[in-house]
N, CA, C and O atoms as CSV, one atom per row, in Angstrom:
chain,resi,resn,atom,element,x,y,z
A,1,MET,N,N,-71.571,-164.956,56.490
A,1,MET,CA,C,-71.567,-163.854,57.103
A,1,MET,C,C,-72.593,-163.613,55.557
A,1,MET,O,O,-72.391,-164.311,54.563
A,2,ARG,N,N,-73.333,-162.866,55.585
A,2,ARG,CA,C,-74.634,-163.012,54.529
A,2,ARG,C,C,-73.638,-161.127,53.785
A,2,ARG,O,O,-73.010,-160.233,54.352
A,3,GLN,N,N,-73.922,-161.314,52.766
A,3,GLN,CA,C,-73.088,-159.974,51.620
A,3,GLN,C,C,-74.150,-159.272,51.473
A,3,GLN,O,O,-75.252,-159.755,51.214
A,4,LYS,N,N,-73.863,-157.830,51.657
A,4,LYS,CA,C,-75.085,-156.963,50.852
A,4,LYS,C,C,-74.696,-156.314,49.304
A,4,LYS,O,O,-73.633,-156.335,48.684
A,5,LYS,N,N,-75.567,-155.933,49.084
A,5,LYS,CA,C,-75.190,-156.018,47.530
A,5,LYS,C,C,-75.902,-154.678,47.323
A,5,LYS,O,O,-77.026,-154.482,47.787
A,6,PHE,N,N,-75.180,-153.694,46.567
A,6,PHE,CA,C,-75.141,-152.497,46.336
A,6,PHE,C,C,-75.433,-152.629,44.805
A,6,PHE,O,O,-75.085,-153.534,44.046
A,7,TYR,N,N,-76.264,-151.336,44.501
A,7,TYR,CA,C,-76.638,-151.167,43.144
A,7,TYR,C,C,-76.857,-149.700,43.053
A,7,TYR,O,O,-77.308,-148.901,43.874
A,8,PHE,N,N,-76.362,-149.538,41.682
A,8,PHE,CA,C,-76.683,-148.008,41.306
A,8,PHE,C,C,-76.543,-147.587,39.892
A,8,PHE,O,O,-76.133,-148.316,38.988
A,9,ASP,N,N,-76.951,-146.235,39.763
A,9,ASP,CA,C,-77.064,-146.499,38.279
A,9,ASP,C,C,-75.761,-145.996,37.315
A,9,ASP,O,O,-75.907,-144.801,37.057
A,10,ALA,N,N,-74.753,-146.456,36.818
A,10,ALA,CA,C,-73.679,-146.134,36.431
A,10,ALA,C,C,-73.346,-144.943,35.040
A,10,ALA,O,O,-72.243,-144.558,34.652
A,11,SER,N,N,-74.173,-144.717,34.721
A,11,SER,CA,C,-74.176,-143.175,34.135
A,11,SER,C,C,-74.387,-142.124,34.812
A,11,SER,O,O,-73.910,-141.059,34.420
A,12,LEU,N,N,-75.326,-142.209,36.255
A,12,LEU,CA,C,-75.217,-141.402,37.462
A,12,LEU,C,C,-73.560,-141.150,38.024
A,12,LEU,O,O,-73.138,-140.092,38.490
A,13,ALA,N,N,-72.839,-142.319,37.854
A,13,ALA,CA,C,-71.357,-142.613,38.454
A,13,ALA,C,C,-70.687,-141.507,38.082
A,13,ALA,O,O,-70.202,-140.614,38.777
A,14,VAL,N,N,-70.712,-141.683,36.710
A,14,VAL,CA,C,-70.000,-141.300,35.466
A,14,VAL,C,C,-70.178,-139.681,35.310
A,14,VAL,O,O,-69.274,-138.988,34.844
A,15,GLU,N,N,-71.667,-139.045,35.826
A,15,GLU,CA,C,-71.695,-137.752,35.677
A,15,GLU,C,C,-71.757,-137.015,37.082
A,15,GLU,O,O,-71.806,-135.796,37.247
A,16,HIS,N,N,-71.746,-137.910,37.975
A,16,HIS,CA,C,-72.093,-136.989,39.370
A,16,HIS,C,C,-70.889,-137.894,39.994
A,16,HIS,O,O,-70.098,-137.057,40.429
A,17,GLY,N,N,-70.439,-139.005,40.213
A,17,GLY,CA,C,-69.396,-139.501,40.777
A,17,GLY,C,C,-69.917,-140.833,41.906
A,17,GLY,O,O,-70.949,-140.757,42.573
A,18,MET,N,N,-69.234,-141.683,41.926
A,18,MET,CA,C,-69.660,-143.039,42.381
A,18,MET,C,C,-70.399,-142.660,44.173
A,18,MET,O,O,-71.566,-142.719,44.560
A,19,ARG,N,N,-69.603,-142.425,44.634
A,19,ARG,CA,C,-70.298,-141.638,45.845
A,19,ARG,C,C,-71.664,-141.230,46.110
A,19,ARG,O,O,-72.471,-141.724,46.898
A,20,GLU,N,N,-71.784,-140.271,45.340
A,20,GLU,CA,C,-73.344,-140.063,45.041
A,20,GLU,C,C,-73.991,-140.906,44.206
A,20,GLU,O,O,-75.186,-140.614,44.163
A,21,ALA,N,N,-73.744,-141.707,43.615
A,21,ALA,CA,C,-74.411,-142.387,42.571
A,21,ALA,C,C,-74.984,-143.809,43.751
A,21,ALA,O,O,-76.103,-144.322,43.743
A,22,VAL,N,N,-73.633,-144.225,44.815
A,22,VAL,CA,C,-74.582,-144.948,45.670
A,22,VAL,C,C,-75.520,-144.281,47.047
A,22,VAL,O,O,-76.405,-144.796,47.730
A,23,LEU,N,N,-75.055,-143.287,47.077
A,23,LEU,CA,C,-75.759,-142.380,48.035
A,23,LEU,C,C,-77.348,-142.020,47.378
A,23,LEU,O,O,-78.399,-142.038,48.019
A,24,TYR,N,N,-77.166,-141.662,45.781
A,24,TYR,CA,C,-78.475,-141.642,45.249
A,24,TYR,C,C,-79.319,-142.749,45.092
A,24,TYR,O,O,-80.503,-142.415,45.065
A,25,GLU,N,N,-79.121,-143.932,44.980
A,25,GLU,CA,C,-79.811,-144.842,45.090
A,25,GLU,C,C,-80.407,-145.511,46.257
A,25,GLU,O,O,-81.410,-146.212,46.389
A,26,TYR,N,N,-79.501,-145.090,47.061
A,26,TYR,CA,C,-79.845,-145.523,48.858
A,26,TYR,C,C,-80.974,-144.420,49.129
A,26,TYR,O,O,-81.913,-144.808,49.824
A,27,ILE,N,N,-81.003,-143.314,48.749
A,27,ILE,CA,C,-81.688,-142.442,49.013
A,27,ILE,C,C,-83.799,-143.015,48.231
A,27,ILE,O,O,-84.953,-143.133,48.644
A,28,ARG,N,N,-82.944,-143.164,46.902
A,28,ARG,CA,C,-84.335,-143.848,46.264
A,28,ARG,C,C,-84.732,-144.577,46.995
A,28,ARG,O,O,-85.525,-144.358,47.911
A,29,PHE,N,N,-84.134,-145.757,46.633
A,29,PHE,CA,C,-84.483,-147.082,47.421
A,29,PHE,C,C,-85.862,-146.835,48.830
A,29,PHE,O,O,-87.056,-147.131,48.855
A,30,TRP,N,N,-85.135,-146.309,49.626
A,30,TRP,CA,C,-85.646,-145.826,51.129
A,30,TRP,C,C,-87.194,-144.948,50.541
A,30,TRP,O,O,-88.370,-145.208,50.797
A,31,CYS,N,N,-86.779,-144.188,49.945
A,31,CYS,CA,C,-88.316,-143.349,49.694
A,31,CYS,C,C,-89.065,-144.265,48.713
A,31,CYS,O,O,-90.270,-144.341,48.952
A,32,ASP,N,N,-88.784,-144.720,48.042
A,32,ASP,CA,C,-90.200,-145.818,47.078
A,32,ASP,C,C,-90.528,-146.863,48.369
A,32,ASP,O,O,-91.692,-147.202,48.582
A,33,ARG,N,N,-89.548,-147.288,49.112
A,33,ARG,CA,C,-90.398,-148.530,50.323
A,33,ARG,C,C,-91.245,-147.384,51.358
A,33,ARG,O,O,-92.366,-147.608,51.814
A,34,ASN,N,N,-90.710,-146.536,51.528
A,34,ASN,CA,C,-91.586,-145.759,52.260
A,34,ASN,C,C,-92.752,-145.158,51.573
A,34,ASN,O,O,-93.611,-144.699,52.326
A,35,SER,N,N,-92.980,-145.055,50.169
A,35,SER,CA,C,-94.075,-144.830,49.815
A,35,SER,C,C,-95.044,-145.863,49.587
A,35,SER,O,O,-96.253,-145.645,49.507
A,36,LYS,N,N,-94.394,-147.219,49.463
A,36,LYS,CA,C,-95.350,-148.248,49.285
A,36,LYS,C,C,-95.760,-148.531,51.150
A,36,LYS,O,O,-96.888,-148.816,51.553
A,37,THR,N,N,-95.224,-148.456,51.535
A,37,THR,CA,C,-95.610,-148.943,52.987
A,37,THR,C,C,-96.412,-147.272,54.085
A,37,THR,O,O,-97.079,-147.238,55.119
A,38,GLY,N,N,-95.940,-146.286,53.263
A,38,GLY,CA,C,-96.907,-144.995,53.875
A,38,GLY,C,C,-96.556,-144.672,54.864
A,38,GLY,O,O,-97.348,-144.278,55.719
A,39,HIS,N,N,-94.772,-144.761,55.131
A,39,HIS,CA,C,-94.223,-144.012,56.271
A,39,HIS,C,C,-93.544,-142.920,55.745
A,39,HIS,O,O,-93.264,-142.837,54.549
A,40,ASN,N,N,-93.199,-141.881,56.768
A,40,ASN,CA,C,-92.396,-140.825,56.799
A,40,ASN,C,C,-92.836,-139.580,55.524
A,40,ASN,O,O,-91.989,-138.799,55.088
A,41,LYS,N,N,-94.059,-139.581,55.131
A,41,LYS,CA,C,-94.788,-138.963,54.187
A,41,LYS,C,C,-94.703,-137.286,55.228
A,41,LYS,O,O,-95.172,-137.168,56.360
A,42,ARG,N,N,-93.954,-136.127,54.404
A,42,ARG,CA,C,-94.306,-135.030,55.045
A,42,ARG,C,C,-94.346,-133.942,53.030
A,42,ARG,O,O,-94.145,-134.203,51.844
A,43,ASP,N,N,-94.681,-132.938,53.767
A,43,ASP,CA,C,-94.905,-132.173,52.759
A,43,ASP,C,C,-95.640,-133.015,51.384
A,43,ASP,O,O,-95.893,-132.222,50.477
A,44,GLY,N,N,-95.884,-133.941,51.185
A,44,GLY,CA,C,-96.727,-134.113,50.380
A,44,GLY,C,C,-95.710,-135.350,49.456
A,44,GLY,O,O,-95.942,-136.078,48.490
A,45,HIS,N,N,-94.754,-135.159,50.163
A,45,HIS,CA,C,-93.446,-136.438,49.451
A,45,HIS,C,C,-92.804,-137.754,50.565
A,45,HIS,O,O,-92.650,-137.805,51.785
A,46,TYR,N,N,-92.671,-138.253,49.983
A,46,TYR,CA,C,-91.874,-139.368,50.757
A,46,TYR,C,C,-90.600,-139.573,51.218
A,46,TYR,O,O,-89.837,-139.638,50.254
A,47,TRP,N,N,-89.851,-139.745,52.597
A,47,TRP,CA,C,-88.768,-138.961,52.664
A,47,TRP,C,C,-88.044,-140.506,53.206
A,47,TRP,O,O,-88.642,-141.554,53.452
A,48,THR,N,N,-86.649,-140.240,53.282
A,48,THR,CA,C,-86.062,-141.453,54.185
A,48,THR,C,C,-84.756,-140.385,55.347
A,48,THR,O,O,-84.207,-139.414,54.828
A,49,TYR,N,N,-84.508,-140.677,56.527
A,49,TYR,CA,C,-83.648,-139.788,56.847
A,49,TYR,C,C,-82.507,-140.949,57.717
A,49,TYR,O,O,-82.599,-142.166,57.879
A,50,GLY,N,N,-81.476,-139.983,58.147
A,50,GLY,CA,C,-80.376,-140.518,59.114
A,50,GLY,C,C,-79.198,-139.835,58.913
A,50,GLY,O,O,-78.852,-139.190,57.923
A,51,SER,N,N,-78.558,-140.057,60.049
A,51,SER,CA,C,-77.194,-139.012,59.984
A,51,SER,C,C,-76.061,-139.959,59.339
A,51,SER,O,O,-76.089,-141.171,59.131
A,52,SER,N,N,-75.047,-138.997,59.091
A,52,SER,CA,C,-73.890,-139.823,58.152
A,52,SER,C,C,-73.322,-140.706,59.056
A,52,SER,O,O,-72.661,-141.623,58.568
A,53,ARG,N,N,-73.443,-140.632,60.450
A,53,ARG,CA,C,-72.657,-142.153,60.876
A,53,ARG,C,C,-73.553,-143.400,60.845
A,53,ARG,O,O,-73.155,-144.519,60.523
A,54,GLU,N,N,-75.333,-142.957,61.370
A,54,GLU,CA,C,-76.134,-144.272,60.634
A,54,GLU,C,C,-76.089,-144.598,59.037
A,54,GLU,O,O,-76.304,-145.749,58.656
A,55,LEU,N,N,-75.807,-143.567,58.130
A,55,LEU,CA,C,-75.908,-144.245,57.249
A,55,LEU,C,C,-74.277,-145.036,56.552
A,55,LEU,O,O,-74.056,-145.907,55.710
A,56,SER,N,N,-73.525,-144.283,57.322
A,56,SER,CA,C,-72.490,-145.131,57.318
A,56,SER,C,C,-72.461,-146.642,57.553
A,56,SER,O,O,-71.919,-147.436,56.784
A,57,LYS,N,N,-73.175,-147.009,58.832
A,57,LYS,CA,C,-73.606,-148.078,59.053
A,57,LYS,C,C,-74.322,-149.196,58.265
A,57,LYS,O,O,-74.138,-150.348,58.658
A,58,ALA,N,N,-75.011,-149.012,57.341
A,58,ALA,CA,C,-75.745,-149.349,56.202
A,58,ALA,C,C,-74.859,-149.279,55.121
A,58,ALA,O,O,-74.732,-150.303,54.449
A,59,ILE,N,N,-74.244,-148.319,54.829
A,59,ILE,CA,C,-73.062,-148.285,53.812
A,59,ILE,C,C,-71.490,-148.313,53.848
A,59,ILE,O,O,-70.696,-147.523,53.337
A,60,PRO,N,N,-71.145,-150.021,54.973
A,60,PRO,CA,C,-69.707,-149.530,55.249
A,60,PRO,C,C,-68.714,-149.286,54.522
A,60,PRO,O,O,-67.522,-149.322,54.827
A,61,PHE,N,N,-69.290,-148.985,53.360
A,61,PHE,CA,C,-67.475,-148.886,52.100
A,61,PHE,C,C,-67.611,-147.196,52.566
A,61,PHE,O,O,-66.703,-146.654,51.935
A,62,LEU,N,N,-68.046,-146.555,53.057
A,62,LEU,CA,C,-68.093,-144.826,52.819
A,62,LEU,C,C,-68.307,-144.845,54.550
A,62,LEU,O,O,-68.887,-145.595,55.335
A,63,THR,N,N,-67.398,-143.422,54.682
A,63,THR,CA,C,-67.166,-142.987,56.092
A,63,THR,C,C,-68.395,-142.189,56.524
A,63,THR,O,O,-69.271,-142.033,55.674
A,64,PRO,N,N,-68.556,-141.697,57.666
A,64,PRO,CA,C,-69.510,-140.897,57.898
A,64,PRO,C,C,-69.187,-139.508,57.124
A,64,PRO,O,O,-70.131,-138.779,56.819
A,65,LYS,N,N,-67.921,-139.159,56.822
A,65,LYS,CA,C,-67.586,-137.398,56.338
A,65,LYS,C,C,-67.598,-137.958,54.854
A,65,LYS,O,O,-67.946,-137.028,54.127
A,66,GLN,N,N,-67.357,-139.116,54.103
A,66,GLN,CA,C,-67.772,-139.415,52.553
A,66,GLN,C,C,-69.552,-139.218,52.260
A,66,GLN,O,O,-70.260,-138.782,51.352
A,67,ILE,N,N,-69.749,-139.832,53.636
A,67,ILE,CA,C,-71.351,-139.494,52.993
A,67,ILE,C,C,-71.590,-138.594,53.289
A,67,ILE,O,O,-72.089,-138.046,52.307
A,68,TRP,N,N,-71.579,-137.609,54.507
A,68,TRP,CA,C,-71.683,-135.998,54.270
A,68,TRP,C,C,-71.207,-135.457,53.105
A,68,TRP,O,O,-71.990,-134.762,52.458
A,69,LEU,N,N,-70.325,-135.589,52.783
A,69,LEU,CA,C,-69.784,-134.708,51.512
A,69,LEU,C,C,-70.789,-135.443,50.134
A,69,LEU,O,O,-71.129,-134.717,49.201
A,70,GLY,N,N,-71.030,-136.359,50.156
A,70,GLY,CA,C,-71.834,-137.006,49.046
A,70,GLY,C,C,-72.785,-136.328,49.129
A,70,GLY,O,O,-73.107,-135.758,48.086
A,71,ILE,N,N,-73.639,-136.088,50.362
A,71,ILE,CA,C,-75.127,-135.627,50.301
A,71,ILE,C,C,-74.842,-134.337,50.024
A,71,ILE,O,O,-75.434,-133.852,49.060
A,72,LYS,N,N,-73.986,-133.566,50.704
A,72,LYS,CA,C,-74.009,-132.520,50.053
A,72,LYS,C,C,-73.956,-132.035,48.755
A,72,LYS,O,O,-74.663,-131.174,48.232
A,73,SER,N,N,-72.935,-132.754,48.239
A,73,SER,CA,C,-72.710,-132.598,46.780
A,73,SER,C,C,-74.110,-132.624,46.225
A,73,SER,O,O,-74.650,-131.573,45.880
A,74,LEU,N,N,-74.808,-133.967,46.111
A,74,LEU,CA,C,-76.065,-133.878,46.070
A,74,LEU,C,C,-77.134,-133.122,45.885
A,74,LEU,O,O,-77.946,-133.086,44.960
A,75,GLN,N,N,-77.043,-132.517,46.873
A,75,GLN,CA,C,-78.071,-131.258,47.414
A,75,GLN,C,C,-77.324,-130.079,46.115
A,75,GLN,O,O,-78.037,-129.444,45.338
A,76,ARG,N,N,-76.600,-130.040,46.122
A,76,ARG,CA,C,-75.658,-128.894,45.430
A,76,ARG,C,C,-75.871,-129.015,43.924
A,76,ARG,O,O,-75.600,-128.065,43.189
A,77,GLN,N,N,-76.304,-130.053,43.499
A,77,GLN,CA,C,-76.251,-130.398,42.018
A,77,GLN,C,C,-77.639,-131.149,42.267
A,77,GLN,O,O,-77.774,-132.212,41.662
A,78,ASP,N,N,-78.485,-130.805,42.929
A,78,ASP,CA,C,-79.976,-130.226,42.480
A,78,ASP,C,C,-80.753,-131.894,42.441
A,78,ASP,O,O,-81.945,-131.917,42.134
A,79,LEU,N,N,-80.118,-133.103,42.723
A,79,LEU,CA,C,-80.367,-134.140,42.979
A,79,LEU,C,C,-81.723,-134.626,44.437
A,79,LEU,O,O,-82.697,-135.377,44.407
A,80,ILE,N,N,-81.230,-133.910,45.355
A,80,ILE,CA,C,-82.061,-134.454,46.126
A,80,ILE,C,C,-82.473,-133.173,47.110
A,80,ILE,O,O,-81.923,-132.094,46.887
A,81,VAL,N,N,-83.297,-133.268,48.041
A,81,VAL,CA,C,-83.665,-132.371,48.647
A,81,VAL,C,C,-83.234,-132.944,49.975
A,81,VAL,O,O,-82.877,-134.115,50.103
A,82,ILE,N,N,-83.301,-131.780,51.273
A,82,ILE,CA,C,-82.804,-132.115,52.659
A,82,ILE,C,C,-83.821,-131.430,53.250
A,82,ILE,O,O,-84.137,-130.322,52.818
A,83,GLY,N,N,-84.557,-132.088,54.473
A,83,GLY,CA,C,-85.347,-131.511,54.902
A,83,GLY,C,C,-85.142,-131.737,56.611
A,83,GLY,O,O,-84.359,-132.608,56.990
A,84,ARG,N,N,-85.898,-130.895,57.610
A,84,ARG,CA,C,-85.330,-131.389,58.637
A,84,ARG,C,C,-87.247,-131.391,59.471
A,84,ARG,O,O,-87.981,-130.413,59.610
A,85,PHE,N,N,-87.527,-132.860,59.865
A,85,PHE,CA,C,-88.998,-132.844,60.032
A,85,PHE,C,C,-88.791,-133.389,61.518
A,85,PHE,O,O,-89.870,-133.774,61.968
A,86,ASN,N,N,-87.950,-133.509,62.234
A,86,ASN,CA,C,-87.765,-133.997,63.746
A,86,ASN,C,C,-88.783,-133.404,64.649
A,86,ASN,O,O,-89.165,-132.238,64.552
A,87,GLN,N,N,-89.310,-134.463,65.743
A,87,GLN,CA,C,-90.203,-133.610,66.617
A,87,GLN,C,C,-89.873,-133.123,67.827
A,87,GLN,O,O,-90.698,-132.524,68.518
A,88,LYS,N,N,-88.386,-133.375,68.276
A,88,LYS,CA,C,-87.367,-132.766,69.050
A,88,LYS,C,C,-86.699,-131.977,68.336
A,88,LYS,O,O,-86.413,-132.343,67.196
A,89,LYS,N,N,-86.107,-130.185,68.996
A,89,LYS,CA,C,-85.687,-129.466,67.898
A,89,LYS,C,C,-84.525,-129.374,68.146
A,89,LYS,O,O,-83.924,-128.484,67.543
A,90,TYR,N,N,-83.800,-130.176,69.045
A,90,TYR,CA,C,-82.428,-130.764,69.359
A,90,TYR,C,C,-81.863,-131.776,68.567
A,90,TYR,O,O,-80.701,-132.182,68.544
A,91,ASP,N,N,-82.903,-132.149,67.882
A,91,ASP,CA,C,-82.797,-133.339,66.658
A,91,ASP,C,C,-82.479,-132.855,65.279
A,91,ASP,O,O,-83.264,-132.658,64.352
A,92,ARG,N,N,-81.060,-132.685,65.318
A,92,ARG,CA,C,-80.565,-132.300,63.936
A,92,ARG,C,C,-80.398,-133.637,62.830
A,92,ARG,O,O,-79.805,-133.523,61.757
A,93,THR,N,N,-80.833,-134.504,63.155
A,93,THR,CA,C,-81.189,-135.488,61.908
A,93,THR,C,C,-81.673,-135.216,60.988
A,93,THR,O,O,-82.868,-134.971,61.152
A,94,ALA,N,N,-81.255,-135.102,59.795
A,94,ALA,CA,C,-81.363,-134.651,58.243
A,94,ALA,C,C,-82.494,-135.469,57.823
A,94,ALA,O,O,-82.752,-136.415,58.566
A,95,TRP,N,N,-83.100,-135.336,56.967
A,95,TRP,CA,C,-84.385,-135.922,56.395
A,95,TRP,C,C,-83.854,-136.012,54.565
A,95,TRP,O,O,-83.607,-134.948,53.998
A,96,TYR,N,N,-83.777,-136.814,54.100
A,96,TYR,CA,C,-83.605,-136.785,52.211
A,96,TYR,C,C,-84.709,-137.459,51.396
A,96,TYR,O,O,-85.209,-138.522,51.766
A,97,ARG,N,N,-85.025,-136.922,50.451
A,97,ARG,CA,C,-85.786,-137.319,49.333
A,97,ARG,C,C,-84.954,-136.912,47.845
A,97,ARG,O,O,-83.937,-136.220,47.888
A,98,ILE,N,N,-85.347,-137.273,46.931
A,98,ILE,CA,C,-85.589,-137.417,45.504
A,98,ILE,C,C,-86.170,-136.319,44.974
A,98,ILE,O,O,-87.355,-135.997,45.071
A,99,LYS,N,N,-84.948,-135.526,44.184
A,99,LYS,CA,C,-85.821,-134.264,43.539
A,99,LYS,C,C,-86.593,-134.696,42.216
A,99,LYS,O,O,-87.288,-133.878,41.612
């Protein structure tokens, strides 16, 4: 079985929490990747998206609730922006970008 490696800024973890540092780096990675490939550009910024359940599959050591709490914490601390760019109105999947 191939192991996933997770990287995050230790100073960000000390200041904002380890859960937040992991999520911040995950969002930053995917926004940077989308920037390079030209995907998910909205309002002049590159975004990534996913439900808490989907993100917990990508980050298996965090539960959906821990992810939701971490995302809300990052938003409160003004480190990320949350948007909704789904084509279907009933789709409540959140989009995220680094502020």
